[in-house]
C-alpha distance (Angstrom), angle and dihedral (degrees) to the residues before:
residue distance angle dihedral
M1 . . .
S2 3.79 . .
D3 3.80 116.7 .
D4 3.81 90.6 -128.5
A5 3.81 93.1 56.5
G6 3.78 111.9 119.8
P7 3.82 122.7 -114.8
G8 3.81 91.5 -107.7
E9 3.80 91.4 53.2
R10 3.80 91.2 48.0
S11 3.80 90.3 49.4
L12 3.81 90.4 51.6
T13 3.81 91.7 50.7
A14 3.80 91.4 49.0
A15 3.82 91.8 46.0
Y16 3.81 92.9 50.4
V17 3.81 91.2 50.6
A18 3.81 91.4 45.8
Y19 3.81 91.0 50.9
A20 3.81 90.0 50.4
S21 3.82 89.0 50.2
V22 3.81 92.1 53.8
G23 3.81 90.6 50.2
W24 3.80 90.0 47.8
F25 3.80 92.3 52.3
L26 3.81 97.4 45.4
S27 3.82 94.0 48.4
G28 3.79 93.6 38.5
I29 3.79 93.4 61.5
G30 3.79 90.4 64.4
A31 3.81 92.0 49.6
A32 3.80 92.0 48.9
L33 3.80 95.6 44.2
P34 3.83 98.8 90.8
D35 3.82 91.2 55.2
L36 3.79 91.3 42.9
R37 3.79 91.4 52.9
Q38 3.77 91.0 50.1
A39 3.81 92.3 50.2
L40 3.82 100.7 36.1
G41 3.80 106.8 24.3
G42 3.79 112.0 -162.2
W43 3.79 93.1 3.3
A44 3.80 89.1 71.7
S45 3.80 91.5 67.3
A46 3.80 88.3 75.4
Y47 3.81 94.1 61.5
P48 3.84 100.9 73.2
V49 3.82 91.9 43.1
L50 3.79 99.6 49.4
P51 3.82 102.2 70.2
G52 3.80 96.1 53.1
A53 3.80 93.6 40.6
V54 3.81 92.6 49.2
I55 3.82 93.3 45.8
L56 3.81 89.9 49.9
A57 3.83 94.0 46.1
S58 3.80 92.5 45.9
A59 3.80 92.3 50.6
L60 3.81 92.0 46.8
V61 3.80 90.7 52.5
A62 3.81 91.9 47.8
V63 3.80 93.8 48.6
R64 3.80 94.5 45.2
R65 3.80 96.0 42.2
H66 3.79 97.0 51.7
R67 3.78 109.0 54.2
R68 3.77 88.9 159.9
A69 3.76 126.7 47.4
E70 3.77 109.0 -81.0
P71 3.81 121.3 -139.3
H72 3.79 119.0 -92.3
R73 3.79 110.7 -79.5
A74 3.79 123.6 -135.8
H75 3.79 97.4 -98.8
A76 3.80 94.4 -166.1
E77 3.80 89.8 59.2
V78 3.81 92.6 46.6
L79 3.81 92.4 51.3
R80 3.80 93.3 47.5
I81 3.81 93.6 48.8
G82 3.81 94.1 43.8
A83 3.81 96.1 47.1
G84 3.80 92.1 42.8
G85 3.80 92.6 48.5
L86 3.78 91.4 48.6
A87 3.81 92.0 53.1
A88 3.81 95.6 42.2
G89 3.80 92.3 48.0
A90 3.80 91.0 50.7
V91 3.81 89.7 54.9
V92 3.80 91.8 51.4
M93 3.82 89.2 48.1
G94 3.78 86.2 69.2
V95 3.82 91.1 67.7
T96 3.80 101.3 104.7
R97 3.80 99.0 158.0
W98 3.80 89.3 76.3
P99 3.81 106.2 32.2
A100 3.80 94.4 -165.5
I101 3.81 89.8 59.0
G102 3.80 91.1 51.9
V103 3.80 91.4 50.3
L104 3.81 89.4 50.3
G105 3.79 87.2 53.5
A106 3.80 90.2 52.9
L107 3.80 88.2 49.3
G108 3.81 90.9 51.0
A109 3.81 91.7 48.6
S110 3.81 89.7 48.1
L111 3.81 90.3 51.6
G112 3.80 90.1 51.6
G113 3.79 90.2 48.7
A114 3.81 91.4 47.1
L115 3.80 90.5 53.3
L116 3.80 90.0 52.6
V117 3.80 93.6 45.3
R118 3.79 89.9 51.0
Y119 3.80 97.0 51.2
L120 3.81 107.9 25.0
P121 3.83 97.8 85.6
G122 3.80 89.1 50.0
V123 3.80 90.5 47.8
L124 3.80 90.2 53.9
A125 3.81 93.6 45.3
T126 3.81 91.6 53.7
A127 3.81 96.8 39.0
A128 3.83 93.3 50.1
P129 3.82 105.4 28.1
D130 3.80 91.7 159.0
R131 3.82 94.9 53.5
P132 3.82 109.7 19.2
A133 3.82 95.6 147.1
R134 3.80 92.4 54.2
A135 3.82 92.2 44.6
I136 3.81 91.4 51.5
M137 3.81 90.1 46.7
R138 3.82 92.1 50.7
A139 3.82 92.3 46.4
N140 3.79 91.1 52.5
A141 3.80 89.6 48.5
W142 3.81 88.7 58.3
S143 3.81 89.5 46.8
S144 3.80 90.1 52.6
L145 3.80 90.3 48.5
G146 3.80 89.4 52.2
G147 3.79 89.1 50.0
I148 3.81 91.1 53.4
A149 3.81 95.8 45.1
S150 3.79 97.7 43.9
P151 3.84 99.6 70.5
A152 3.81 90.6 44.4
V153 3.81 93.9 51.5
I154 3.80 93.4 43.4
G155 3.80 90.0 48.3
L156 3.80 88.6 52.0
T157 3.81 94.5 51.2
I158 3.80 89.5 48.3
A159 3.81 90.6 49.1
V160 3.82 93.8 52.5
G161 3.79 90.6 50.9
I162 3.82 103.6 -108.5
G163 3.80 95.0 105.9
W164 3.77 133.8 -125.3
M165 3.78 99.8 -68.2
P166 3.85 99.4 76.0
G167 3.79 89.8 49.9
M168 3.79 90.3 51.2
A169 3.80 103.6 37.1
G170 3.81 101.2 31.8
P171 3.84 96.8 65.5
L172 3.82 90.7 39.9
A173 3.81 90.0 54.6
L174 3.79 89.6 48.4
G175 3.80 89.7 49.6
A176 3.81 91.3 50.8
A177 3.80 90.0 50.9
V178 3.81 91.0 51.8
V179 3.81 90.9 49.2
V180 3.80 91.8 51.1
A181 3.81 92.3 45.3
S182 3.81 92.4 48.0
L183 3.80 91.3 53.1
R184 3.79 98.7 37.2
R185 3.81 93.0 114.4
H186 3.80 95.8 46.5
R187 3.78 119.7 115.5
P188 3.80 123.4 -178.8
D189 3.80 95.8 -130.6
G190 3.75 139.5 38.3
P191 3.79 138.3 57.0
G192 3.79 116.1 -45.6
R193 3.80 93.4 10.2
E194 3.74 132.3 114.9
G195 3.77 113.3 -57.8
S196 3.80 92.3 23.3
P197 3.79 126.1 116.4
A198 3.82 88.2 -109.3
E199 3.79 88.9 71.7
G200 3.78 92.0 48.2
N201 3.82 93.7 -113.6
R202 3.76 118.5 156.0
P203 3.80 113.1 -111.8
A204 3.78 116.3 -93.9
I205 3.76 114.9 -98.9
G206 3.75 112.0 -95.6
S207 3.78 92.3 23.0
P208 3.79 124.9 117.3
G209 3.78 110.6 -80.5
D210 3.81 99.4 35.7
G211 3.77 94.7 88.7
G212 3.80 91.0 -114.6
I213 3.80 92.5 -74.1
G214 3.78 106.2 159.9
V215 3.79 104.2 149.8
L216 3.77 119.8 91.3
P217 3.81 116.9 -121.5
P218 3.81 112.5 -89.7
L219 3.78 121.3 -100.0
A220 3.80 91.2 -111.2
T221 3.81 90.2 67.6
W222 3.81 98.5 52.8
W223 3.80 110.4 21.1
R224 3.81 93.4 96.3
A225 3.81 92.8 51.9
W226 3.81 89.0 49.0
A227 3.82 93.5 48.0
V228 3.82 92.1 49.5
L229 3.81 89.7 51.0
C230 3.81 92.5 49.1
V231 3.82 95.4 47.8
G232 3.81 90.8 46.7
I233 3.80 91.1 54.0
V234 3.81 91.2 49.3
V235 3.82 89.6 54.4
E236 3.82 89.8 51.0
F237 3.79 92.6 51.5
C238 3.80 92.3 48.3
F239 3.80 86.7 65.9
A240 3.78 98.7 33.4
Y241 3.81 94.1 52.1
F242 3.81 104.0 32.3
A243 3.81 110.1 26.1
A244 3.81 90.9 93.1
T245 3.81 90.8 49.8
Y246 3.80 91.2 52.1
L247 3.81 93.6 46.6
H248 3.81 89.4 51.1
D249 3.80 101.2 40.2
D250 3.80 101.0 35.9
I251 3.81 107.2 21.1
G252 3.80 93.9 39.3
L253 3.81 102.4 -125.5
S254 3.79 119.0 151.3
T255 3.79 117.1 -100.9
A256 3.79 93.3 -104.5
M257 3.81 94.3 44.4
A258 3.81 92.2 46.7
A259 3.80 91.2 52.2
A260 3.81 91.4 48.0
C261 3.80 93.6 47.7
A262 3.80 93.0 46.1
A263 3.81 87.4 59.3
V264 3.82 89.0 74.8
W265 3.82 85.9 77.5
G266 3.79 89.4 67.9
I267 3.80 91.3 42.7
G268 3.80 90.7 54.5
M269 3.80 91.8 46.7
T270 3.79 93.3 49.0
A271 3.79 96.1 45.2
G272 3.79 92.2 45.4
R273 3.79 93.6 51.1
F274 3.80 94.7 48.0
V275 3.82 90.8 49.0
V276 3.82 95.1 46.1
S277 3.83 91.3 46.7
L278 3.83 88.1 64.9
R279 3.78 92.3 64.0
R280 3.78 140.7 26.0
P281 3.84 109.8 -63.5
P282 3.82 118.5 -116.8
A283 3.79 114.6 -76.7
T284 3.81 93.6 -130.7
L285 3.80 139.0 16.7
A286 3.80 92.9 -112.4
V287 3.80 95.8 101.2
P288 3.86 96.7 41.1
I289 3.81 90.6 48.9
A290 3.82 91.7 48.4
V291 3.81 93.0 49.4
L292 3.81 92.0 46.3
A293 3.81 90.3 49.0
A294 3.80 90.6 50.8
G295 3.78 89.7 51.1
F296 3.79 90.3 50.9
V297 3.81 91.5 52.6
L298 3.81 90.4 53.8
F299 3.81 91.6 44.0
W300 3.81 98.1 46.1
G301 3.79 104.0 24.6
F302 3.81 100.6 56.5
A303 3.79 129.4 57.1
T304 3.80 93.5 -155.6
P305 3.83 110.2 109.3
A306 3.82 94.5 -141.7
V307 3.81 92.6 51.9
A308 3.81 93.0 44.8
V309 3.81 92.2 50.5
T310 3.80 89.9 47.2
G311 3.79 86.7 53.8
V312 3.80 91.0 55.2
L313 3.82 89.7 52.1
V314 3.82 93.3 48.0
A315 3.80 91.2 47.1
G316 3.81 89.6 51.6
L317 3.81 90.5 52.5
G318 3.80 90.3 50.2
A319 3.77 94.2 48.1
A320 3.81 93.7 45.4
P321 3.82 99.6 92.2
M322 3.80 97.7 33.1
Y323 3.81 101.5 86.0
P324 3.83 96.5 42.7
M325 3.82 91.3 45.4
R326 3.78 93.2 51.4
V327 3.80 94.6 44.6
D328 3.79 88.0 53.6
A329 3.82 90.5 47.6
L330 3.81 90.9 51.0
L331 3.82 92.5 49.1
R332 3.80 89.7 54.3
H333 3.79 87.9 68.7
F334 3.82 89.2 59.0
P335 3.83 102.6 49.1
H336 3.81 93.0 152.3
S337 3.80 96.9 41.7
P338 3.82 112.8 34.7
D339 3.80 91.0 165.5
Q340 3.80 90.4 62.0
G341 3.80 91.1 47.0
S342 3.78 87.3 50.0
A343 3.81 90.2 51.2
R344 3.79 90.0 56.3
A345 3.79 90.2 49.3
G346 3.80 87.2 53.4
L347 3.79 88.6 51.5
A348 3.81 89.3 56.3
S349 3.81 91.5 48.3
G350 3.80 92.8 49.5
A351 3.79 93.3 46.6
A352 3.81 90.6 50.2
L353 3.82 93.1 45.4
V354 3.79 88.7 56.1
G355 3.80 99.2 33.6
A356 3.82 103.3 44.5
P357 3.83 96.9 58.9
A358 3.81 90.8 43.6
L359 3.81 90.6 51.0
M360 3.79 95.7 48.6
I361 3.81 95.6 40.5
G362 3.80 90.7 50.6
L363 3.80 93.7 47.0
R364 3.79 91.9 44.3
A365 3.80 91.3 52.6
A366 3.78 92.0 48.8
L367 3.81 102.3 36.6
G368 3.81 109.4 12.2
V369 3.77 125.9 -104.7
R370 3.82 96.1 -77.8
R371 3.79 96.3 56.2
A372 3.80 90.6 37.1
Y373 3.80 88.1 64.0
L374 3.81 89.5 63.3
A375 3.80 83.2 82.2
V376 3.81 86.6 78.5
P377 3.85 98.3 66.4
V378 3.80 89.1 42.6
L379 3.80 90.3 52.9
L380 3.81 90.8 46.2
A381 3.81 89.8 53.2
V382 3.81 90.0 50.5
L383 3.79 89.1 47.6
A384 3.80 92.2 51.7
V385 3.81 91.9 49.5
L386 3.81 93.4 47.7
A387 3.80 94.8 44.5
G388 3.80 94.6 43.4
V389 3.77 118.6 -177.0
Q390 3.79 99.0 -73.6
R391 3.78 117.0 123.6
D392 3.76 118.6 -123.8
P393 3.80 112.1 -109.2
A394 3.79 114.2 -104.7
R395 3.77 118.2 -105.3
C-alpha cells in the first residue's frame, strides 16, 4: 500500500482482505474436516457448527445490547483485532493432541470472524460513502474468491504431506499482516484520520452535526430489508452446501467429480460479483431472481450432468449480486449508525448459516435430496414477494 494512499483507500484495502479471509476460513473448515475427524473423532463435529453459531450469537448480543445508536467505532482497530484473532485461532485449531484446545482455537477464530462480519459492511459504507453498493459488491467478490481458493490450497497442503493447518492458517496470517500494514497509519482521532469527515465517515450518533438523532430506526422500517437478506442467504447456502450431494446422489456423478462440478457455483458467484462491481448494481432483485430460477430449472429439471452443472453456474451468476445488494439496502435504513445496520446484517448471516443446513438436512432426511431442493423455488417465491418490485432509494 502506497504511503500517499488516503485513509478511505487503506480502509477499503483492509476490508477487502478481511472479507477474503472470512471466506477462506468458512470454506476451509469443510476442506479440513476429513482430517479433523480422523485426528479428533467426535470433537470435529463442533468445527462446522461454531462459525455460524458464534456469528449469530454475536449479532444477537450486539442488537440487543445497543437499543440506541452506538458511537462510531474505530474501524481500524476492529479490523486488526478481527483479522488477527481469525489467524491466531486457526493456528490453535491445529492442536490435535488436546482436542479441547483445538476446539477453543476454532472458537477464537469464529469470534474473530464474527467481529469482522459484524463491522465490515459498516466499514465499507463509511470508507466509500459515494459508492457503498459497489464497494460491498467488490468485497464480497474477494470473499467468494477466498472461498474458492481455500479448499484447493488446503487440499494441496494435505496432498504434499504437511496437513491442513498450513493451508488454512498461513493465508489467514498473511491476510492479517496485510490488514495491519494497510492500517498502520490510522489513528482514531484527529483531522484527516479514521472516523473524521475527511474519510467520508458519517458523524457519530449524538455528536454535533447529526441533528441529535440517537434512537435507532424502528423495526417496522427495516424488517423487510432484513428478511429479504436472510432468505437470500439461505438460498445461497442451499446450493453452496448441497449441490455436490445432489449431483452425486441424483445425477450419478462420482464423489470427486460432484465436488469438482459443484465448485462452479463459487466460480459463478465470484465472476458475477466482480463484473457487477464495475457498474451500478441492478435496481431491483427481479433480474437476479429470474437468472437464479433459470439456473435451478437447468440444475433440477434435467438428468444430464452437463446441463445440471450448467444450471449450478447460471444459478451462481444470478445469486452473485443478491447478498451485497441487500446488505446495502439494509444499511440505508441506518444512515446515522452503519455499525448497527451491519450488526443486523450479521444477524441475518448467522441465522442463515445455522438455518439453511438444518432446513436442507431435515428435508433430505424426510424427502430425499431431489425433493428437498424444491425448497429453492419456494424460497425464491418468498424472496420475490418480500422484495416486491420497488426500487431501492438512491444514496
